Phi, psi and omega in degrees: 000147174224150174257129179249131180239140175238142181234155174059224182300332178295319177296315182295320180295317183282333183083012176211155181256325188214138177218142170258129179251113182295319181247065184290140174303155188277348180226162179297321181293323177293324178293315177302315181296321179299311182293323177295326179293328178280327186210100185300321180297318177296316178303319178295317179296321181291335179272357183291151177302142175094342179290126179252159179235133173248127178250115186049048173069021174233127179297134177236153178245143178073202181272148180210157174289146176250099182290156175307137179081006183286157171250125180241117181246130177260124186247129179292164175303142184243148173234154182226175181224000000 
C-alpha cells in the first residue's frame, strides 16, 4: 500500500487530497501512469514541467521505486518572491 497526496491545483483538479492505494505501482512512473489512466487531466497535470515529487518527505528526481507503505506527494510548481 502507498499513500498518495496531492497539493494545490493538483488537489483541486483531482477532487481529492489523499488516497491510499492497496496495490500501488512499484515505481513513480508507473504510479503516474496509473493515475493518468483514471483521470487524463490529472495525468497531464502531473507530467507538467515544475511538478515535483516527494517520496517519504524527500524530493526525488526522475523515476524511483515506491516501497510498500511509502508516502508519495505530488507538489505543483512553486513561485517565490
